N, C-alpha and C positions, 0 to 999 in steps of 0.2 A: 279674158286676161284682166288681172286686177290693176288698180291704178299705178302701183309701184312698178309692176312689170311693163306697163305701157310707157311709163316715163323712162324706164331703162332702154327700151327699144328705140324711142325717139332720140334719146341721147346717143345711142350707138350709131344711128343713121347720120346724126350730125357730125360725129367724130370719124366716121369710116373713111371719108376722103383723106383726112389728115393722117390717118393711121395706115392707110392701104399700102403705102410704100414700105413701111416697116413690116407689114404682114406679108408682103410679096417677097421681100428680100431676105427675111429671117429664115434660117435653116428649118426644114421640116423633118418630121420623123421618117426614117427609112421604111421600106416596104416590110411587111410582116412575113419574112422568110428566114429560115435558119436561125442563127444566133446573131442578131443585128448589133452593130455598134451603138452605144448610147447616142440619143439625139441631142441636139441643142435644146436648151430650156430658156424660155422667156418668162420671167416672173415679175408681177406687179406688186408694189409695196406702197405703204404710206410712210411718211416721215415720223415714225414712232419707234419705241424701243423694242417692239415685238420681233423685228427682223434682225436683231444684233448678231446672232450666230451666223446668219447668211452674209452679213457685211464682213464679219471676221473671216469667213471662208473666202470671200472675194478678195479681201486685202492680203491674206496670207497664202494665196495660191492653192487652197484646198480643192477648189473645183477642178483646176487643171491637173492636179495630182491624181484625182479620181477619173480623169479622162473626159471631163464634162466641159461643155461650153455653155456658161450661164450668163444671161444678161438680166440685170435687175433694173427695172424702170420705176422711179418714184412718182406717184400721182399725188395731187394735192387734195383729192376728194375720193370717197368711196364710189360715188356715182361715175366719175371718170374712169376709175379702175375697172368697175363692172362692165362699163360700156366697151372698154378696150378688149376684155375677154370675149364679149358678145361679137365684136367686130373681127376677132381672130388675130389681134395684134399681140396678144400675150397668151401663154399656155396655162398659166396658173397665177394665183395671187394670195397674198396675206389677207385674210378676211375673218369672218365669224360664221356661226351656224345659221344665223338669220340670212346673211348674204347668200350662203349656199342654198338654203331652202327657197328663197325668192327666185333665184336664177333657175333652179330646177323646175319650180312650179310655173315659171314663165316660159318654159320651153327651151332652156339652155342647160342641158344635162351636165352636172359637175359632181365631183366627189371630193370629200375631205380625206387628205392623206396623212395628216398628223396634227396634233396640238402643238402650237408654237409657244404659247404662254398661257398659263392658267391650269395646268394639270393638277396643281394644288392651290389652296386659297392664298398661300404666301407669294405666289407668282403673279405679278401685276396687281394693280389696285384701282378700284373705282369707288367713288363715294358721293354722298349728298352733303352739301355745305350750305351754310346760311351766310348772308352778307355781313361784313364787318359791323359790329355794334348791335347785331340782332340779339334779342332777349330770348329767342326760342332755345329750349334746352334739350329737346329730344324730337324724334320724328312725329310723335303725336301732335306736337305743336305745329306741324305742317299740314295737318288735315284740312283740306279745303283751300290750301294756299297754292297758287300756281308755281310749279317748279320748272325751271328752264331745262330743256332736254331736246334731243332730236327724237322724232316720233317714228314708229314702225322700224326701230333699229334695236341692236343689242343694248344700247344705252337705255332705252325706255324699258326694255325687259329687266335690266338690272335694277333700275329705279323702282319698278313695281315689286320686284322680289324683296328689295331692302325695306320698302315701306310696309309690305306684308309682314316681314319679320319684326318690324318695329311696332306692330299692333295697329296699323292704319288700315281701315276697311277699303277695298278696291274702289268703292263709290266715292270715297273721300280723297282719292289721289287725283290731283289736278295738275295738268302739265301746261307749260308755256312753250310752244314749238320754237326752238332756237337751234337750227341745225349745225351751225358752225361753232365749234368749241371755243376758238379764240374770242368770238363775238359774245358767246355765252359767259365766258370768264369776265370780260370787260363790263358787261351789263350787271353781273353780280357784284363786282368790286365797286362799281359806281352807285350801287343801291337801286338800280332800275329793276333788278330781279331780287326777290326776297330770298330765294334759294335756287340752287342749281345742282344738277347731276354732272359730275366731271370725272374724266379719266385722268390718269397720270400722263405727263408731269404737271398738268394744270391743277390737279388736286393739291399737290404739294405746294405749288406756287401760290394758290389761294390761301393755304394755311399760313405760310410764312409772311403773307401780305395782310393778315389780319382777319381772314374769314375763319369760321369755325366748322369743323367736320362733325356732323352728327352721326354718321354711320358709313362704314365701308364694307367691302366684301372679302376681308382678309381672315375671316373666321368661318368655320363650317365648310360646306362644299363650295368650291369655286363656281361662280356664275358668270364670269366675264372672260371666257376662253377665246383666244385668238387661234385660228386654224389655217393650215395651208391647203388651198383648194385648187384642183386642176380640172380642166375640161375632160369629160368622159371620153371624148373622141381622141384626145391625146393619150390618155391612159390605155385605151383599147389598142393602140398601135404598139407593136412589139418593141420598137426602138424607144418610143415615148415611155412605155412602162419600165423598160430597163433603166432609162435615164432617171426617172423618179425614184426608183429603188436605190440607185447610187446616190442621188441627192439626199435621201433620208440618212444614208450613212455619213455623208458630209455634214449634215445638220448635227448629228451626234458628235462629230469631231469638234465642230465649232462651239456647240453647247458645253462640251467638256472643258474646252479651253477657257471659256468665260466663267464657268462655275468654279474653276480652281482659284481664280482671283478676279472677281467681278469688277472691282474698282480700277483695275489696271487697264480696262477697256473704256474708261470714262471719256477720253478724248475722242475716240471713234464714235461713241454714242452722242456726244455733244455735237459732232460734225454731222452725223447722219440724221439724228432725231431733232436737231435744232433746239436743244434745251434752252429755256429762257435764261438770261444772264444771272438772275439771283440763285439759280440751281446748279450752275455749271461746276461748282467745286464741292457741292454737298449732296446732290441727288444720289440716292442709293441705287446702284446698278443691280438689276435683277439677276437671279439664277434662272436657268432654262431647263425644260424637261427633255429627256431623251425621246426620240420619235415614238409616238403612240397615238392611237385613235381616241377621240372623246368617248366617254362611256355612253351606254344606251340611255341611262337616266338623264345625263346632261342634254343629249339630243332630244329625247322625248319631252323634257320639261320645256325646252325652247319651242318645239313644234306645237305643243299643247297651248302655250301662251299665244303663239301666232294665230291659232284658230280662234281664240277668244277675241282677238283683235280683227278678225275677218281678213287676215293677210294672205291666206291660202285658199285656192279654189279647189284643190285636189288633195288626195291623201299622200303623205310622204312618210316613209318608214326609215328606220336606222340603216337598213341595207341599201336603201336608195341613195343615201347621203355619204356613206363611208366606203373607202377603197380597201379591199381585202388583199391587195398586192397583185403581182404579176400572175396571169393565168398559168396554171401548172400544166 
């Protein structure tokens, strides 16, 4: 078991007592007989923009209209979210390809059911910024300079890919482990970090506050996809499978509503994603993809990078990580 997997298991054990009541009282999928009614679904999310179509569905009654009972629990960290899935307190969560790969490699079988944000490069944004007043003009100027990021995560993957595209050799990419994004942002703005890798909305906040963006992932192939992940056990149950199939239909409804007039959902996004005050009236609300799986190239690129970082102990293929839908 790799270090990340061990850490996840320890965290799960620490949380399991607190989560056990929820796990015991939450509805569970029906037996796999006949044509089961859709099961209840417990989804874990982070307070970010990626889940906006689900929040729209929750607010506007789209889940109930589809005959679903959906509970969305917001976690303050990815570690807590992953531990909740391991403990059985949630059935699925908003995450990324690395999170899915680490769970599966660590003995917690999961499947990606759809891309939530990042089917195209225009959806979502992640970038590399330098501190206010920096004289660095391009990524080559950051060769050998420690860049704040979380390690062994999708954020480090994107950082490496952007630096590679900017002409910086892998050996010259140096990182300063700074797991918490708000802390990373503050260290950058105070000058204690020369540069940082930041997701939205902190990327926009840094820019309006005087930092300079050197590169982002809004051109070419998207490299910062958010995906909806479910436990394989839940998906193998007939009722759970039927529920997720209906959920993907509701996702499409919610995404369609947002895409018609993204900025009309600003107040909901401000509330759920806790946008910083300077961005509340100006932050551009994303458009969202219809339900679809990530491409084989996207998954393969992430898995290959994980191998270079010794994050995986076994082999993981595209079919291991993606859900092909209810069994026929």
